[in-house]
N, C-alpha and C positions, 0 to 999 in steps of 0.2 A: 696693602690696599689694592683692590681690583683695578685692572687696567682695561681700557677699551680694546677689544680684539675684533679684527675685521677679517672675514674669510676671503676665499679666492673666487675668481670667475669660474663658471662651469667648464668642465671638459665635455664637449658635446658637439656632434654634427647635427644638422637639421633633420636627418633621418633616424635619429636615435629611437630605440624601442624600449630599452630598459634604463631607468633612472635610479642610480644608487645615491642615497642621501645619508651623509653623516650629520653630526650636530654642528661642530665648529672645529677647525684645525687646532691641534695642540701646539705647544711651544716648538717642539722639534720640527713639525711640519711647516710652521710659519718661518722658522729660521732657514729651512731648506727651500722654502717657496715651492713646496710640493705637497699634493694630497698624500696623506698617510706616510709622512716622511720619517716617522720614528722607526729606527732599524728593527725593532722587535714587533711592530704592528704587523699583523698577519694578512692585511689587505692585499699587498702585492704578491705575497706567497700564494694566496688563493687565486688571484688573477693569473699567476703563472701556471698553476695547475689546471685552471679551466680554459684559459685563452692563450697561454704562452707569453703573457705579459708580466713576467717575473722580474725580480730584482737584478738578475744577471744582465738585463737590458737597460740602456740609459732611459731616464724618465720620459723624455720626449718620445722615444720609441714605444714605451709602454702605453702612453696616452693615445698614440696613433693606433695601436692595436685595438684598444678598447673602442675607439670611435669606429674603426672598421668593422667591429663586431656588433655595432649598434648600441653600445653601452655609453651612457652619460654618467658623469660623477659630479656631485655638487654637495652643498650642505644646506640644511634647512635654514640656518641662521646666516644673516649677512653681518650682523654686529651683535656684540654682547659685552658685558663686563665680566671678567673672570680673573681670578687669582690662580696662577699655575695653569695646569693643563686638564685637570679633572672636570668632566662634565657636571659633576655635582656642585661645582663652584660657579656655574653659569648663572648670571643674573641679567635682568633688563634685556630680554631677547628682542631682536629686531629681525624679522624673517626676510629672506630673499624675495625677489619679485617673481613669484610663481605664475601669476596671471600671464605675464609676458612670456615666461619660459614655456608654458604649455601652448601658448599661441604660436611661438616660433618652432616648437617641437611637437607637432600634432600627432606624431606616430608613437608617442610613449604608450606602451601597453601595460606596463606594471612598474611599481616603485618598490625598491628594496631598501629597507631602513636599517642602517648600521648601528645597532644598539638601542637600548631603552630610551636614552635621552632624545635621539633622533626621532624615534617613534612617538614619544610624547609631544615633542615640539611640532612634528608633522600634524598630529591630530589637532593640536591647538591652533596652528597658524595656516595650514594648507589644505586639510581634508575637505573643507567646504568648497574649495575651488574645483575639486575633481572627485565628486562623490561616488562615481561608478568605477573609478580606476582601481584595479586590484593592487593591494599593498601587502608586503610581507615583512614583518619585523624579524630581523635576524640577530644572532648573537654578535656582540661587538667584536671587531677585529683588534681592538686596543689591547696592548700588553697589560693594561690595568684590569682587564676582565680575564682572570685566570681560572675561573670556575669551570671552564669547559676545555677539554683537550682539543688541540688543533684539528685532529682527524674528524671530530664531530662538527666543529665549525665549518671545515671544508665541505663535509657532506651536505650540511644544511645550505650553505651558500651555493654550492654547485647545483643542487636540486632547484633552488629558487631561480638561479640565473638561466638554467637550461629548461626551465618550465616543467620540471618533473612533479 
């Protein structure tokens, strides 16, 4: 039976310029109380390669580095029903309060969407609030998305994050 899943507060300083959005934390992330907490998720490996915020650092240090780089991390969804961790099992989506987020973070220049579900949920729930804001749909960093080699994921993420 699907359970109610609730996401985390954003990692963000008021001067954030890049907003990275996932869909909803998986079970490993919820248990660790950390964004992208599954040990095989490529997110922190990519953040390590781009910003020096890799898994060799404690979680609090990684999040501080991202904030110092003007990067915010959040999820499109605040609540949903889901059995297991797969995005394909998400039902009854309730989005986060993006109207307030964009008001408090007026410097957001672009949104990076971590995977197809985040991109679809963003279009459904958030796009109308920020019609001119550039968005980039990126390959999921989830270990469940194995159709692309890490090197290609890293290249696409790096290009989007550094504005290439």
